[in-house]
C-alpha positions as CSV (number, residue, x, y, z in Angstrom):
1,M,-39.4,32.1,12.8
2,R,-36.6,29.8,13.7
3,P,-34.7,28.2,10.5
4,A,-35.6,24.7,9.7
5,R,-32.6,22.1,11.0
6,R,-31.2,20.2,8.4
7,I,-31.1,16.2,8.7
8,R,-28.1,15.3,10.2
9,V,-26.4,12.3,8.7
10,L,-23.1,10.5,9.2
11,H,-21.4,8.3,6.9
12,V,-18.8,5.6,8.2
13,I,-16.1,3.8,5.9
14,T,-13.4,1.9,6.7
15,R,-10.9,3.3,3.9
16,M,-11.4,5.6,1.1
17,I,-9.8,3.6,-1.6
18,V,-10.1,3.6,-5.4
19,G,-13.4,0.8,-4.9
20,G,-16.8,0.5,-6.0
21,A,-17.7,1.1,-2.3
22,Q,-16.2,4.0,-1.8
23,E,-17.3,5.8,-5.0
24,N,-21.0,4.5,-3.9
25,T,-20.4,6.1,-0.5
26,L,-18.8,9.6,-2.1
27,L,-21.8,9.8,-4.4
28,T,-24.4,9.5,-1.6
29,A,-22.5,12.2,0.6
30,T,-22.2,14.8,-2.0
31,R,-25.2,14.1,-4.1
32,L,-28.0,14.1,-1.4
33,D,-29.7,17.8,-1.1
34,P,-27.4,20.1,0.7
35,A,-30.9,22.3,1.8
36,R,-32.3,18.8,3.6
37,Y,-29.0,17.1,4.6
38,D,-26.0,18.0,6.9
39,I,-23.3,15.2,6.2
40,T,-20.4,14.3,7.6
41,L,-17.8,11.5,6.4
42,A,-15.6,9.4,8.7
43,S,-13.2,7.1,7.4
44,G,-10.1,5.7,8.6
45,P,-6.8,5.8,7.3
46,T,-6.6,5.2,3.2
47,I,-3.5,3.2,2.4
48,G,-2.0,0.7,0.0
49,P,-1.5,0.4,-3.7
50,E,-5.2,0.8,-4.8
51,G,-5.4,4.2,-5.0
52,T,-7.6,6.7,-2.9
53,L,-10.4,8.9,-3.6
54,E,-9.5,11.4,-1.2
55,P,-8.7,14.1,-3.4
56,R,-12.0,13.9,-4.5
57,I,-13.6,14.8,-1.4
58,P,-14.9,18.5,-1.8
59,G,-13.9,21.2,0.6
60,G,-17.6,21.7,1.4
61,L,-18.1,18.4,3.0
62,R,-17.1,17.6,6.6
63,F,-14.4,15.0,6.8
64,V,-13.3,13.0,9.7
65,R,-10.3,10.9,9.9
66,V,-10.5,7.8,12.4
67,P,-6.9,6.7,12.6
68,E,-7.6,3.5,14.4
69,L,-10.2,2.5,11.9
70,V,-8.5,-0.2,10.2
71,R,-9.5,-3.0,7.7
72,D,-8.3,-6.2,9.9
73,P,-9.1,-7.1,13.0
74,H,-6.7,-5.5,16.1
75,P,-7.3,-5.9,19.4
76,I,-5.7,-3.0,20.3
77,K,-7.0,-0.3,17.6
78,D,-10.5,-1.7,16.9
79,P,-11.6,-0.9,21.2
80,V,-10.0,2.4,20.1
81,A,-12.0,3.2,17.2
82,L,-15.2,2.4,18.8
83,A,-14.5,4.8,21.3
84,R,-13.6,7.3,18.4
85,L,-16.6,6.6,16.7
86,Y,-18.7,7.0,19.8
87,G,-17.7,10.3,21.1
88,L,-18.2,11.7,17.2
89,V,-21.9,10.3,17.0
90,R,-22.7,11.7,20.6
91,A,-21.0,14.8,19.8
92,G,-22.8,15.2,16.1
93,R,-25.8,14.6,17.5
94,F,-26.7,12.9,14.0
95,D,-30.1,11.9,13.0
96,I,-28.9,8.9,10.7
97,V,-25.9,7.0,11.1
98,H,-25.1,5.2,7.7
99,T,-22.0,2.6,7.5
100,H,-20.3,1.1,4.6
101,T,-18.6,-2.1,4.4
102,T,-18.0,-5.0,6.9
103,K,-15.4,-3.3,9.4
104,A,-17.3,0.2,9.5
105,G,-20.3,-1.6,9.6
106,L,-19.7,-3.5,13.0
107,L,-17.9,-0.7,14.9
108,G,-20.1,2.0,13.2
109,R,-23.2,0.4,14.1
110,I,-22.2,-0.4,17.5
111,A,-21.5,2.9,18.1
112,A,-24.6,4.0,17.1
113,I,-26.6,1.6,19.0
114,C,-24.9,3.1,22.3
115,A,-25.6,6.4,21.3
116,R,-29.3,5.6,20.7
117,V,-29.3,7.3,16.9
118,P,-32.9,7.3,16.0
119,V,-32.2,5.9,12.6
120,I,-29.5,2.9,11.7
121,V,-28.6,2.5,8.2
122,H,-26.0,-0.2,6.6
123,T,-24.6,-0.8,3.3
124,P,-22.7,-4.0,3.2
125,H,-21.4,-3.3,-0.7
126,G,-21.4,-7.2,-1.2
127,H,-21.1,-9.1,2.2
128,A,-17.8,-10.8,3.3
129,F,-19.7,-14.3,4.6
130,H,-17.9,-15.7,1.7
131,G,-14.7,-15.0,-0.3
132,Y,-12.9,-13.1,2.7
133,L,-13.2,-15.0,5.8
134,G,-12.0,-18.6,6.2
135,T,-14.9,-21.2,7.7
136,G,-14.4,-19.8,11.3
137,G,-14.5,-16.4,10.6
138,S,-17.8,-16.4,8.2
139,S,-19.5,-18.4,11.1
140,A,-18.5,-15.4,13.6
141,L,-19.4,-12.8,10.9
142,R,-23.0,-14.5,10.5
143,I,-23.6,-14.3,14.2
144,V,-22.6,-10.7,15.0
145,E,-24.2,-9.5,12.0
146,R,-27.6,-11.2,12.8
147,A,-27.5,-9.3,16.1
148,L,-26.4,-6.2,14.5
149,T,-29.1,-6.3,12.2
150,A,-31.9,-6.7,15.0
151,R,-30.7,-3.4,15.7
152,T,-30.0,-1.9,12.4
153,T,-33.1,0.1,11.3
154,R,-32.3,-0.8,7.7
155,V,-30.0,-2.9,5.3
156,I,-29.5,-1.6,1.9
157,C,-28.3,-4.5,-0.2
158,L,-27.0,-3.6,-4.0
159,T,-28.6,-6.3,-5.7
160,D,-31.8,-8.7,-5.4
161,A,-28.8,-11.4,-5.4
162,E,-27.5,-9.9,-2.2
163,R,-30.7,-9.6,-0.6
164,Q,-31.5,-12.9,-0.8
165,D,-28.2,-14.0,0.5
166,H,-28.6,-12.3,3.7
167,L,-32.2,-13.7,4.0
168,Q,-31.0,-17.4,3.0
169,L,-28.6,-17.1,5.9
170,R,-31.3,-15.8,8.3
171,I,-29.5,-12.4,8.9
172,G,-32.6,-10.2,9.5
173,A,-36.2,-10.5,8.7
174,P,-37.3,-9.5,5.1
175,E,-38.4,-6.0,5.7
176,K,-35.2,-5.0,7.1
177,F,-34.0,-4.8,3.9
178,S,-33.7,-2.6,0.9
179,V,-32.3,-2.7,-2.7
180,V,-30.6,0.5,-4.1
181,H,-28.1,-0.4,-7.2
182,S,-25.1,1.7,-6.7
183,G,-25.2,4.8,-9.2
184,V,-22.7,4.8,-11.9
185,D,-22.5,7.8,-14.4
186,L,-23.8,6.1,-17.1
187,E,-23.4,9.0,-19.7
188,R,-19.6,9.0,-18.8
189,F,-19.3,5.9,-20.0
190,R,-21.5,5.9,-23.2
191,T,-19.9,9.0,-24.4
192,P,-16.0,8.2,-24.1
193,R,-13.7,11.0,-25.6
194,G,-11.3,10.6,-28.6
195,T,-10.9,7.8,-30.6
196,P,-10.0,4.2,-29.9
197,E,-6.9,4.5,-32.2
198,S,-5.6,7.0,-30.5
199,A,-6.1,5.7,-27.1
200,R,-4.2,2.5,-28.0
201,R,-1.5,4.3,-29.1
202,A,-1.2,6.6,-26.1
203,L,-1.3,3.7,-23.6
204,G,0.9,1.6,-25.9
205,L,-1.6,-1.2,-26.3
206,P,-0.9,-3.2,-29.8
207,E,-2.7,-2.7,-32.4
208,N,-4.9,-5.0,-34.3
209,V,-5.3,-7.5,-32.1
210,P,-7.9,-8.4,-29.8
211,L,-7.9,-7.1,-26.5
212,I,-9.3,-8.3,-23.3
213,G,-9.9,-5.7,-20.3
214,C,-10.0,-6.4,-16.6
215,V,-10.8,-3.3,-14.3
216,A,-10.6,-4.6,-11.1
217,R,-8.4,-4.2,-7.6
218,L,-5.4,-6.8,-7.8
219,V,-6.3,-9.0,-4.8
220,P,-7.4,-12.6,-4.5
221,V,-11.1,-12.0,-4.2
222,K,-11.5,-10.5,-8.1
223,G,-10.2,-13.5,-9.5
224,V,-7.4,-11.8,-11.5
225,Q,-5.5,-15.0,-10.9
226,H,-7.6,-17.3,-12.6
227,L,-7.8,-14.6,-15.4
228,L,-4.0,-14.9,-15.4
229,D,-4.2,-18.8,-15.5
230,A,-6.6,-18.3,-18.7
231,V,-4.5,-16.5,-20.9
232,P,-2.4,-19.6,-22.4
233,A,-5.4,-21.0,-23.5
234,V,-6.7,-18.1,-25.0
235,R,-3.6,-16.8,-26.7
236,A,-3.8,-20.6,-28.7
237,A,-7.3,-20.2,-29.9
238,V,-7.0,-16.6,-30.8
239,P,-3.5,-15.5,-31.5
240,G,-2.1,-12.0,-30.7
241,T,-4.9,-11.7,-27.9
242,T,-3.6,-9.3,-25.1
243,V,-5.2,-8.9,-21.4
244,V,-5.2,-5.7,-19.9
245,F,-5.3,-5.5,-16.2
246,V,-6.6,-1.9,-15.3
247,G,-6.1,-1.5,-11.4
248,D,-3.6,-1.7,-8.7
249,G,-3.4,-3.5,-5.6
250,P,-0.9,-6.2,-3.5
251,L,-1.3,-9.0,-6.2
252,R,0.2,-7.0,-9.1
253,G,3.8,-8.1,-8.1
254,S,3.1,-11.8,-8.2
255,L,0.6,-11.3,-11.3
256,Q,3.7,-9.8,-13.0
257,R,6.4,-12.3,-12.0
258,T,4.1,-14.9,-13.0
259,A,3.4,-13.5,-16.5
260,A,7.4,-13.4,-16.9
261,A,7.9,-16.6,-15.9
262,R,5.1,-18.3,-18.6
263,G,6.5,-16.7,-21.3
264,L,3.4,-14.1,-21.2
265,D,4.9,-11.2,-20.8
266,R,3.8,-9.9,-23.9
267,A,0.4,-11.3,-23.6
268,V,-0.5,-9.4,-20.2
269,V,-0.2,-5.3,-19.8
270,F,-0.8,-3.6,-16.5
271,L,-1.8,-0.3,-17.0
272,G,-2.2,0.2,-13.2
273,L,-4.7,3.1,-11.4
274,R,-6.5,4.8,-14.1
275,D,-8.7,8.0,-14.0
276,D,-9.6,7.5,-17.6
277,V,-11.6,4.3,-17.5
278,P,-14.8,5.3,-19.7
279,D,-11.8,6.7,-22.4
280,I,-10.2,2.7,-21.9
281,L,-12.9,0.2,-22.2
282,P,-14.5,1.1,-25.5
283,L,-10.8,-0.2,-26.7
284,F,-11.8,-3.8,-25.3
285,D,-13.3,-6.6,-27.2
286,V,-14.8,-8.4,-24.5
287,V,-14.4,-7.3,-20.5
288,A,-13.6,-10.3,-18.1
289,L,-15.0,-9.9,-14.6
290,P,-13.6,-13.1,-12.7
291,S,-14.6,-12.1,-9.1
292,L,-15.3,-14.4,-6.4
293,N,-17.6,-12.3,-4.7
294,E,-19.1,-8.9,-5.5
295,G,-21.7,-6.7,-4.2
296,M,-23.0,-5.7,-7.5
297,G,-20.4,-5.7,-9.7
298,R,-19.6,-1.9,-10.7
299,A,-17.4,-2.7,-13.4
300,A,-19.8,-4.8,-15.0
301,V,-22.1,-2.0,-15.1
302,E,-19.5,0.3,-16.2
303,A,-18.6,-2.2,-19.0
304,L,-22.2,-2.5,-20.4
305,A,-23.0,0.9,-20.6
306,A,-19.7,1.5,-22.8
307,G,-21.3,-1.3,-25.0
308,R,-18.9,-3.8,-24.1
309,P,-20.0,-7.8,-23.5
310,V,-18.8,-9.3,-20.1
311,V,-17.2,-12.3,-19.2
312,G,-18.0,-12.7,-15.9
313,S,-18.4,-15.0,-12.7
314,R,-21.7,-16.7,-12.0
315,I,-21.9,-15.0,-8.5
316,S,-24.6,-13.0,-6.5
317,G,-24.0,-9.5,-7.7
318,I,-22.6,-9.8,-11.2
319,Q,-25.7,-12.4,-12.2
320,N,-28.2,-9.5,-11.4
321,V,-26.3,-7.1,-13.9
322,V,-24.8,-9.5,-16.4
323,A,-27.5,-11.4,-18.7
324,D,-26.6,-14.6,-19.3
325,G,-26.3,-15.2,-22.9
326,E,-27.8,-11.7,-23.5
327,T,-25.3,-9.2,-22.4
328,G,-22.3,-11.4,-21.3
329,I,-21.6,-14.9,-20.6
330,L,-21.4,-16.3,-17.1
331,V,-19.0,-19.2,-15.6
332,R,-18.4,-20.6,-12.5
333,P,-16.0,-18.7,-10.4
334,G,-12.6,-19.7,-10.1
335,D,-12.7,-22.0,-13.1
336,S,-10.4,-20.5,-15.4
337,E,-11.0,-23.1,-18.2
338,A,-14.1,-21.9,-18.3
339,L,-13.3,-18.3,-18.4
340,A,-10.8,-18.9,-21.5
341,G,-13.9,-20.9,-23.3
342,A,-16.3,-18.2,-22.7
343,I,-13.6,-15.4,-23.8
344,V,-13.0,-17.4,-26.7
345,R,-16.7,-17.8,-27.7
346,C,-17.0,-13.9,-27.5
347,L,-13.8,-13.3,-29.2
348,R,-14.7,-15.5,-32.4
349,D,-18.2,-14.2,-32.8
350,L,-18.0,-10.4,-34.0
351,E,-21.8,-10.2,-34.7
352,G,-22.4,-11.8,-31.3
353,R,-20.4,-9.3,-29.3
354,R,-22.0,-6.6,-31.0
355,A,-25.3,-7.8,-30.1
356,M,-24.3,-8.1,-26.9
357,G,-22.8,-4.7,-26.3
358,A,-26.0,-2.8,-27.6
359,R,-28.3,-5.0,-25.5
360,G,-26.1,-4.3,-22.5
361,Q,-26.0,-0.4,-23.0
362,R,-29.8,-0.6,-22.8
363,S,-30.1,-3.1,-19.7
364,V,-28.3,-0.5,-17.4
365,D,-30.8,2.6,-17.6
366,G,-31.8,1.7,-13.9
367,Y,-27.9,2.0,-12.6
368,G,-27.8,6.0,-12.7
369,I,-26.6,8.2,-9.9
370,D,-29.8,10.3,-9.6
371,A,-31.6,7.1,-9.5
372,M,-29.7,5.8,-6.5
373,V,-29.6,9.2,-4.6
374,E,-33.5,9.4,-5.1
375,K,-33.9,6.1,-3.6
376,I,-31.5,6.5,-1.0
377,D,-33.8,10.2,0.1
378,Q,-36.6,8.4,0.2
379,I,-35.3,5.9,2.5
380,Y,-34.0,8.2,5.2
381,T,-37.2,10.3,4.8
382,A,-39.5,7.6,5.7
383,L,-37.5,5.7,8.2
384,L,-37.2,8.8,9.9
385,A,-40.8,9.5,9.9
386,A,-41.6,6.0,10.9
387,R,-39.0,6.5,13.9
388,S,-40.9,9.9,15.2
389,G,-44.4,7.8,15.7
390,P,-47.5,9.3,15.8
391,R,-46.4,13.0,15.4
392,S,-44.2,11.6,12.2
393,G,-45.4,14.8,10.2
394,E,-44.3,17.0,12.5
395,R,-41.0,15.5,13.1
396,A,-40.1,15.1,9.2
397,N,-41.0,18.9,8.8
398,S,-38.8,20.0,11.5
399,L,-36.1,18.2,10.2
400,V,-36.3,19.8,6.4
């Protein structure tokens, strides 16, 4: 008897930097059952100060570089990237093409459509309809997304709020969308290594003062500039409070210069990229997430898993993770005054912080890695069966 063929899946993403979308993609590609799935991961060049996840790509996972697949629109590179992706899809004879993030989603789905791939899945990881592009760019993106979604088998949103945003903007019919939370290694964040005291000393953080943590890429859409603007008011209300930025990005230099110019260099610490975030989060009294746009707010899930209350923006994604008044406090995005006020309220209420932290740890049980992978596996299986028509059972069996 001829051995059964595994399901061939191509994942396409623009770059494998340190970020929630990339973590999600790598976990999906590596945790799906290798006995059932033959996975290929394609990415553009990973450049920039945000760091890279490429060293974590296991040797057994087929990885393809598409040099022209860059994040920003490019009149020459974009057509070349599309041609390369089309060639890759045709040569691989994939059963499923699963694209991630906006740019890879545009070019990857066009390539898959042209190559007549049976199942095309797209995960936006937080849409770019606002917060990234100007008014004209956002309008154009909505038009393109409506056309592509009509030819996409399924769009996977990270939260109910993200799905609702797509429906309100009439991007596609309700049956086109599924919700699958991005998977987080919850136990790793619930059981840090070492003690807070030793971790503070190792990182050079001041002792016996409140610490506000922000784990994020240092880019405008993460709202980090608004957190820096909130520091003087927080320090005036709770002397000695120190804000700790964990992460890197193009804004780091300007944030450091601004902090120095305002005399806040002792009140703000930049730790840069870290691979020990689960051990750092317990040091914080409050975690601040002032983002202007988020797909889910993976950092919020991690903070809650670590038992830390979250002060974040009331935006799609975060508001599905953080329960206002229960596991944190939500404020209007871009409002540094409201952000400062919410942080001060948390710092002044020790018992309230502890209660929020305890509720937060219980609230994120559904965000584990296994739950995410199981749901994606179920979606793949159902979509392949539906595409194969009356003989779906025979088709599905032949693939596994």
